[in-house]
N, C-alpha and C positions, 0 to 999 in steps of 0.2 A: 183681567188677560186680554190683551188686544195685540193682534200680530198684523192690523191692517184692515182696510175697508176692501169690501168685495162688492162688486156690483150685484150678486145674488141677495144682498141684504138691503137693496135700494127700495124696495118695496112693491116688486112687479109680481108677488107670489099670488097665484090664483088658487082654486079649489082643486084645480087638476094639475098644477105644476107652475112653471113660470112663463108668463107671456110678456113680451116687450110692451111697455107703456103705450106706444104708439099704436099697437094693435088692439088695445082694449077701450070699449066705451066707459061713458061716466059711471054707469052703475057697476060694471065690472071692476074698474079702478077702485071705488069705494069699497066693494066686498074683499078685493085683495089687500086693501089697506087696513080694513077690520081685522082680517084673518092674520096679516103679519103683526098687527099691534097686539093681539090676543097672545101670539107665540112669544114676542118680545117681552111682554109683561109677565108672562109664565116662566120664561127663561130667567128673568132677574130674581123672581121670586124663588124659583129653585134653586138658583146659585146662593141666595141670601140665607134661606131657611132649610133648605133640603127638600127633596122631591116629596117625600111622604108626608110631610107638614102643611103642604100648600093645598088649599081647597080651590074647586071650580069658582065658588063664589069671591075668594080672594083676587083670582086671576081676573074674574070680569069687572070687578070693583076698581082694581088697577087699570084696566083698559077702558074704564067707563062706558061699559056696555051692559045690557041685561043679561041675566043668566041664560035666558032661552036663545040668546044670539050665540053663545058658547058652542051650543049643541047644533047649530046651524052648520059650524064649520069643522067640529071634532066630536068622534064618537065619545071619547073619554078623555081625562087628563093625560094618560098615557100617550094617546094618540096625538097631542100636541108634539110630542118630541118626534112625529114622523116627518114634520116640517123640517127638522133639523137635516134629515136626510136628503130632502129636496133640495134645501140650500147647498149642501155638499156636493150633491149631483151638479149644480149649477157651476160650482168652482171648478168641478173636474171639465165642464164643456168649454169655461173660459180658458183653461189650459190648453185644449186641442186648438182653440182658435188662435192662441198666441203661438203655438208650435207651427201652425200652417202659415201665420203671417212671416215668420222667419226672421223677426226683428231681434230675438233673444236666442241664446243657445238653449239646448233641450235641458242641459243641466239647470240652468236658472229657471226654466219654466217648471220643472219637477219640483225644484227646491222651494220656489214660491206656493206651489200647489201644498205640497205638504205642511207648510207653515199655516195656509189657509185652512186647511182641513182641522188642523188642532184648534183653530180659533174659537169655534163655537162651543164643542166639549170642554175646551180648556178655560171656561170661565171660572170654573171653581172645580176641586175635586168630586165634590157631593153632585154636582150637575154631571161630571161624566160617568160617576157611579149610577146615576139615576138613569141615563141613557142606556148603559149596558144592561141594567136590571130590567127596564121595559122591554129590552130587545129580547130577553131571555124569558120574561114571565108572560107575555102577550103574543098570542099566534099570529093575532091580525096586524098587529104593530110589526112583527117579525117579517110578515109576508111582505108588507109595502117597503121595509128598510131593504130586505133582500133583493127586491125587485130594482131598487135604485142602486144598490151595490153590483148587481150584475151589469146595468147600463154604465156605471162608473168603471168598472174594469175593463170593458170593451172600449170606453172611450180612452182611458188611460194606455190600453195596449197601441191605439192608435198613436199617442204620443210617443210611444217607446219604439214603435216602428219607424217614425220620422226620425228619431234619434238614431237609428241604426242606419238609415238612409244616408244621413249626414255624417257618418263615421265618429259619432261621440259614444254610442253604446254598442257594445259587442253583438254583432250580427249572429252569432251561434246561438245566442240565448233565444228562448220563446218568448214573445212579446207578451203572452197572455199570463206566464208565469212571473214575469217581472212585474207587471201589472198588480197582481195578487201579493207579490213579495213587498210592493210600495205600500199597498194599504195595511198590510200586517204590520209593517214598520211604524206606520203612523198610529194604527189603532192600538198596537202591543205597547208603544210608549206612553200613549194617552192613560190606557189601562194601568200601567205600573205605577205611573206618576198619581193617579187617583187615589191609589192605596196607601202610598206613604207620603207624596208631597215635599220630600225632603230637599229636592233640587228643583229649581225652577222649569217649568215645562218647555219654555222656549229653548233653554240649554239642552234638556234632554232631546228635543226634536232634532235640533242642530246635529248633535252627535249622532243620533239614529241616522240621520239622512247621510252623513259624511261615510257612515260604513256601508250603507246602501249603494251609494254611488261608486265607491272604491269597487265595489262587488260587480257592477255591470258596465262601468266604464271601459272603453278600449285604453289599455296602458300606452302612455307616451313613450 
């Protein structure tokens, strides 16, 4: 499942989040690349075999690093999925940057954001279920993800406010509630798709976004 390329997946992920490559030294870049490689290899294995069936040893073998290296970056296999939350947050930050530049409509910005947010968990139904189950089962993972989601909601609210200023989004709506609704639209669609998978995720996301936009847009 591929909805397009994101800057967030280009390899500038560090232990504390994202840093532009020009701001990183050689050792930091190498560390970021190793962490991202472990994440990508783990994600591929989770998508192919299902989260419970994959071991840390298999992840490190696929990434061609020692087992000890894995624990330099992650507390456990569950914590690998925290990287997904960081990638998702970076996609949200890209959206506010696009909104501020003003070269695209806010509808276009939000549409691309929803498709992009579905990209990582949408690699397979089992991967989406693994992400959701780790969120529910691990308090430490849940804390990390919740912090990222809080920041994500704040940034999406800024995009919504920009849309209201430009006359695209109903100004009577509370921007914070619209931000929550967008995330619920995306996450809820991925969840339902992960349980039955009878319709392509991209089709479901498109349909969900159309309903979401009609609910917030200013009627022409």
